[in-house]
C-alpha positions in Angstrom: 193.9 116.4 -23.0 191.4 115.6 -20.1 190.8 118.5 -17.7 190.8 117.9 -14.0 190.5 120.2 -11.0 194.2 119.8 -10.5 194.6 121.9 -13.6 193.1 124.9 -11.9 195.8 127.5 -11.6 196.9 129.2 -8.4 194.2 131.7 -7.4 196.0 133.3 -4.5 195.0 137.0 -4.2 191.8 136.6 -6.3 188.4 137.3 -4.9 185.4 135.1 -6.0 181.7 135.4 -5.1 179.6 132.2 -5.5 175.8 132.4 -5.2 174.0 129.4 -3.9 177.2 128.1 -2.2 175.6 126.2 0.7 174.9 123.0 -1.2 175.4 121.2 -4.5 177.2 122.8 -7.4 177.8 126.1 -5.5 179.3 124.3 -2.5 181.7 122.2 -4.7 182.6 125.3 -6.7 183.4 127.3 -3.6 185.4 124.4 -2.1 187.7 124.1 -5.1 188.2 127.8 -5.4 189.3 127.9 -1.8 191.6 124.9 -2.2 193.3 126.7 -5.0 193.9 129.9 -3.0 191.0 132.2 -3.9 189.3 134.3 -1.3 185.6 133.3 -1.5 182.4 135.0 -0.6 179.7 132.4 0.1 176.4 134.1 -0.8 173.3 132.6 0.5 169.8 133.6 1.8 170.1 131.7 5.1 173.0 133.2 7.1 172.8 130.5 9.8 173.1 127.7 7.3 175.8 129.6 5.4 177.8 129.9 8.7 177.6 126.1 9.2 178.7 125.5 5.6 181.5 128.0 6.0 182.8 125.9 8.9 182.8 122.8 6.8 184.5 124.5 3.9 187.2 125.8 6.3 187.8 122.3 7.6 188.0 120.8 4.1 189.9 123.5 2.3 192.1 124.8 5.2 190.9 128.3 4.5 187.9 130.2 5.6 185.3 131.8 3.3 183.3 134.9 4.1 179.6 134.7 4.4 177.4 137.1 2.5 173.6 137.3 3.1 171.8 137.3 -0.3 168.3 136.5 -1.3 168.1 136.6 -5.1 164.2 136.5 -4.9 164.3 139.9 -3.1 165.8 142.8 -5.2 166.3 144.9 -2.0 168.4 142.0 -0.5 170.4 142.0 -3.8 171.0 145.7 -3.5 172.1 145.4 0.2 174.5 142.5 -0.5 176.1 144.2 -3.6 176.5 147.5 -1.6 178.3 145.6 1.1 180.7 144.0 -1.4 181.4 147.3 -3.2 182.1 149.0 0.1 184.4 146.3 1.3 186.5 145.5 -1.9 187.9 147.3 -4.8 187.8 144.4 -7.3 185.9 141.1 -7.8 187.8 138.7 -9.9 185.2 136.0 -10.3 181.4 136.2 -10.1 179.8 132.8 -10.3 176.0 133.2 -10.8 175.1 129.7 -9.7 172.1 129.8 -7.4 168.7 128.7 -8.6 165.4 127.1 -8.0 164.1 124.3 -10.1 160.4 123.4 -10.9 158.7 124.4 -7.6 155.0 124.9 -7.4 153.9 128.4 -8.4 155.2 131.2 -6.3 156.3 134.8 -6.7 159.4 136.7 -5.6 158.9 139.5 -3.1 158.9 141.9 -6.1 156.0 140.0 -7.8 157.9 138.1 -10.4 157.4 134.4 -11.2 159.9 132.7 -8.8 162.1 130.8 -11.3 162.7 133.7 -13.7 162.8 136.1 -10.8 165.4 134.2 -8.9 167.5 132.5 -11.6 167.6 135.4 -14.0 166.5 138.7 -12.6 168.2 138.3 -9.3 171.5 137.5 -11.0 171.0 140.3 -13.6 170.6 142.8 -10.8 173.5 141.4 -8.7 175.8 141.6 -11.7 174.7 145.1 -12.5 175.2 146.4 -9.0 178.7 144.7 -8.7 179.7 145.9 -12.2 182.1 148.7 -10.8 184.2 145.8 -9.4 184.3 143.8 -12.7 186.1 146.2 -15.0 189.7 144.9 -14.9 190.0 141.4 -16.3 187.2 139.8 -14.2 185.1 136.8 -15.2 181.4 136.4 -14.8 180.2 132.8 -15.1 176.4 132.3 -15.5 175.3 128.8 -14.8 172.5 127.5 -17.1 171.2 124.0 -17.8 170.7 121.7 -20.8 167.0 122.3 -20.0 167.4 125.6 -21.9 167.1 123.5 -25.0 163.5 122.5 -24.1 162.1 125.9 -24.9 162.2 128.0 -28.0 161.8 131.5 -26.6 160.4 133.7 -23.9 158.3 136.9 -23.6 158.1 139.8 -21.2 154.8 138.2 -19.9 156.8 135.2 -18.6 158.4 137.4 -15.9 155.0 137.9 -14.3 153.2 134.8 -15.4 150.1 134.2 -13.4 149.4 130.9 -11.5 146.8 129.8 -14.0 149.2 129.5 -16.9 152.2 128.3 -15.0 154.0 125.2 -16.2 156.9 124.6 -13.8 159.3 122.8 -16.2 158.6 125.3 -19.0 159.3 128.1 -16.7 162.5 126.5 -15.5 163.7 126.0 -19.1 162.9 129.7 -19.8 164.9 130.8 -16.8 167.9 128.8 -18.0 167.4 130.2 -21.5 167.4 133.7 -20.0 170.7 132.9 -18.2 172.4 132.2 -21.5 170.8 135.2 -23.3 172.0 137.4 -20.5 175.5 135.9 -20.6 175.9 136.4 -24.3 174.4 139.9 -24.3 176.6 140.9 -21.3 179.6 139.8 -23.4 178.5 141.8 -26.4 177.7 145.0 -24.4 180.9 144.8 -22.3 183.1 144.4 -25.4 181.2 147.2 -27.2 181.9 149.5 -24.2 185.6 148.5 -24.1 185.2 146.9 -20.7 187.8 144.2 -19.9 185.4 141.5 -18.7 185.0 137.9 -19.7 181.4 136.7 -19.7 180.9 133.0 -20.1 178.4 130.3 -19.3 178.4 126.7 -17.9 176.0 123.9 -17.2 176.5 120.8 -15.0 174.8 118.2 -17.2 172.9 115.8 -15.1 174.3 116.1 -11.6 173.2 114.7 -8.3 172.3 117.7 -6.2 169.4 118.7 -3.9 168.1 121.0 -6.6 167.3 117.9 -8.7 164.8 116.8 -6.1 163.6 120.2 -5.1 160.7 120.4 -7.5 159.0 117.1 -6.4 159.7 117.8 -2.8 158.3 121.3 -2.8 155.2 120.1 -4.6 154.6 117.6 -1.8 154.8 114.6 -4.2 156.5 112.0 -2.1 156.3 109.1 -4.7 157.6 111.3 -7.5 160.4 112.6 -5.3 161.4 109.0 -4.5 161.4 107.9 -8.2 163.3 111.0 -9.1 165.9 110.3 -6.5 166.3 106.7 -7.6 166.8 107.7 -11.2 169.3 110.4 -10.2 171.4 107.8 -8.2 171.6 105.6 -11.4 172.2 108.2 -14.1 173.6 111.4 -12.5 177.2 112.3 -11.9 178.3 113.7 -8.5 177.8 117.3 -7.6 181.6 117.6 -7.5 181.8 116.5 -11.2 178.8 118.7 -12.0 180.8 121.7 -10.8 183.6 121.0 -13.2 182.1 123.1 -16.1 181.7 126.1 -13.8 185.3 125.7 -12.5 186.6 125.3 -16.0 184.7 128.4 -17.2 185.9 130.4 -14.2 189.6 129.5 -14.4 190.7 128.1 -17.8 193.2 130.6 -19.1 192.4 130.5 -22.9 188.6 130.5 -22.8 187.0 132.7 -25.5 184.4 135.4 -24.6 180.9 134.1 -24.7 181.9 130.4 -24.4 179.4 127.9 -23.0 180.9 124.9 -21.1 179.2 121.6 -20.4 180.1 117.9 -19.8 181.7 116.1 -22.7 179.5 112.9 -22.8 176.4 114.1 -24.7 176.3 117.0 -22.2 175.1 114.7 -19.4 178.3 113.8 -17.7 182.1 113.8 -18.0 184.9 116.2 -18.2 184.1 119.8 -19.3 184.4 121.1 -22.9 183.0 124.0 -24.8 179.5 123.2 -26.2 177.0 125.1 -28.4 173.9 126.8 -26.9 170.5 126.3 -28.5 169.5 128.5 -31.5 167.1 130.5 -29.3 170.0 131.2 -26.8 172.0 132.7 -29.7 169.2 135.0 -30.9 170.6 138.6 -30.6 167.2 140.3 -30.9 165.7 138.2 -28.2 168.8 138.9 -26.0 168.4 142.6 -26.5 164.7 142.5 -25.7 165.4 140.4 -22.5 168.0 143.0 -21.5 165.5 145.8 -21.8 162.8 143.9 -19.9 165.3 143.1 -17.2 166.5 146.7 -16.8 162.8 147.8 -16.5 162.1 145.0 -13.9 165.2 145.6 -11.7 166.0 149.2 -12.3 169.6 148.2 -13.0 171.6 148.3 -16.2 174.9 146.5 -15.7 177.0 148.2 -18.4 175.5 151.7 -18.0 176.3 151.4 -14.3 179.9 152.5 -15.2 179.3 154.5 -18.3 177.2 157.2 -16.9 
């Protein structure tokens, strides 16, 4: 049976938080959740842009989202945003860890971490941890990765603070996406071991036409590379709306098993969503445990221990 967004169940009364919801996959994810009745928090670092996007979402969905200011590259911003949500709500049904940066020139987060691992992984790790008290009663956490996680075989603690001289942007991106999956699977393992009623799953969009696909060449100031990349994307990629299907499936499909990873059906590049296998490195329990420990030390947050103390 082929899945379509029409198969998403009624989400009335459910609260969802989507990071990176002002464009691309996050925008399309937020739009469909709104259309199916969910109350949606649009989390983004630029509140002015988020407010404009919220108006567009309201026009298209007929329902208004709530804007939440959140900069995943700033752990203090993550803490402020999470505290605001915890103060305002007693449960978060869906957390979609979607936002990310892809292959920019070397930069660091405000806390001194390599930008891609700091934003794509550590920011979401800290956010999930600080929101954990709201995720205890049947909630789902969807962590969005990429097929690029298959291009790397592992990662080390040094990668979190990698200096500019040894920075390779695509390798770092792949490692950040591997970290997303290691986190997703370790969160599932730890939550189940603690008896927490939480479903942790992952998704990836395949090759989708989003602004993120061009962000690396654009940020690097390589106009020709950016133009070639854009041309290839127009020919090969599926739409951002289709790219969001795996995330929506992971967030709403009733019978999804814990730790599932969802991607497009056609060689994981495009098509309707299905459960796919992560790479061998992503399924390494020892690496997942080490990454968890490094992340706790880096962020000062331990998601599961947040509620067990």
